C-alpha positions as CSV (number, residue, x, y, z in Angstrom):
1,X,-3.9,18.7,-1.5
2,X,-0.3,20.0,-2.1
3,X,2.5,17.8,-2.7
4,X,3.8,18.2,0.9
5,X,0.5,17.5,2.5
6,X,0.4,14.2,0.5
7,X,4.0,13.3,1.7
8,X,3.2,14.1,5.3
9,X,-0.1,12.1,4.9
10,X,1.5,9.0,3.5
11,X,4.2,9.3,6.2
12,X,1.7,9.4,9.0
13,X,0.0,6.2,7.3
14,X,3.2,4.5,6.9
15,X,4.0,4.7,10.5
16,X,0.5,3.5,11.3
17,X,1.0,0.5,9.1
18,X,4.6,-0.2,10.5
19,X,3.0,-0.3,14.1
20,X,0.0,-2.6,12.9
21,X,0.3,-6.3,13.2
22,X,-0.2,-8.4,10.2
23,X,-3.6,-9.8,10.3
24,X,-2.8,-13.4,11.5
25,X,-6.0,-14.7,9.8
26,X,-4.8,-13.8,6.4
27,X,-1.5,-15.4,6.4
28,X,-1.3,-18.0,3.8
29,X,-4.6,-16.8,2.3
30,X,-5.1,-16.1,-1.5
31,X,-8.2,-14.3,-2.9
32,X,-8.5,-14.6,-6.8
33,X,-4.9,-16.0,-6.8
34,X,-3.5,-12.9,-4.9
35,X,-1.3,-14.0,-2.0
36,X,-2.2,-11.6,0.9
37,X,1.5,-11.6,2.4
38,X,3.1,-10.9,-1.1
39,X,0.3,-8.1,-1.7
40,X,1.5,-6.7,1.4
41,X,4.9,-6.9,0.9
42,X,4.9,-5.4,-2.8
43,X,2.8,-2.6,-1.8
44,X,5.0,-1.7,1.2
45,X,8.1,-2.1,-0.7
46,X,7.1,0.4,-3.0
47,X,5.6,2.9,-0.6
48,X,9.0,2.6,1.6
49,X,11.2,3.2,-1.4
50,X,8.9,6.2,-2.6
51,X,9.1,7.7,1.1
52,X,13.0,7.1,1.4
53,X,13.5,8.7,-2.3
54,X,11.7,12.0,-1.2
55,X,8.6,11.2,-3.4
56,X,10.4,9.4,-6.3
57,X,9.8,5.9,-7.5
58,X,11.3,4.4,-10.7
59,X,9.1,3.3,-13.5
60,X,9.3,-0.7,-12.8
61,X,8.1,0.1,-9.1
62,X,5.6,2.6,-10.1
63,X,4.1,-0.4,-12.5
64,X,4.1,-2.7,-9.7
65,X,2.4,-0.2,-7.2
66,X,-0.3,0.2,-9.7
67,X,-0.8,-3.4,-10.3
68,X,-0.9,-3.9,-6.6
69,X,-3.2,-1.0,-6.1
70,X,-5.8,-2.8,-8.5
71,X,-5.3,-5.9,-6.8
72,X,-6.2,-4.1,-3.4
73,X,-9.1,-2.9,-4.8
74,X,-10.2,-6.4,-5.8
75,X,-9.6,-8.3,-2.6
76,X,-10.5,-5.7,0.1
77,X,-14.2,-6.5,-0.4
78,X,-13.5,-10.1,0.2
79,X,-11.9,-9.8,3.6
80,X,-14.6,-10.2,6.4
81,X,-12.5,-9.4,9.5
82,X,-12.6,-5.7,10.4
83,X,-8.9,-5.8,11.4
84,X,-7.7,-7.4,8.2
85,X,-9.9,-5.0,6.1
86,X,-8.5,-1.9,7.9
87,X,-5.0,-3.1,7.3
88,X,-5.4,-3.5,3.8
89,X,-7.5,-0.4,3.3
90,X,-4.7,1.5,4.7
91,X,-2.3,0.1,2.1
92,X,-4.8,0.8,-0.6
93,X,-4.8,4.5,0.8
94,X,-0.9,4.7,0.8
95,X,-0.8,3.3,-2.8
96,X,-3.3,5.9,-3.9
97,X,-1.2,8.7,-2.1
98,X,1.8,7.4,-3.8
99,X,0.4,7.1,-7.2
100,X,-1.3,10.4,-7.1
101,X,1.9,12.4,-6.5
102,X,4.0,12.9,-9.7
103,X,7.7,11.8,-9.3
104,X,10.0,14.1,-7.6
105,X,12.6,15.7,-10.0
């Protein structure tokens, strides 16, 4: 997959994410000490920054996104509701796309 294809896929997934409602049953929920609202906010913030910066993410946000990507992998199997699982799987996929693309020069 080329860089432009990855950017296009990320933009499409981002639009889907923005159109999705946050899973109400996960508000105020933690898995393994990971607050689900903050997991969403941190991941989404990094993805949004990456998209707005044309595929560039500063080292601090890249570290945050990497940590949140790992958190997503740990908590997704614990989400029982299909809508919540889908919501966080999309975030996981977005984080993977961003992390797999080298920073724009």
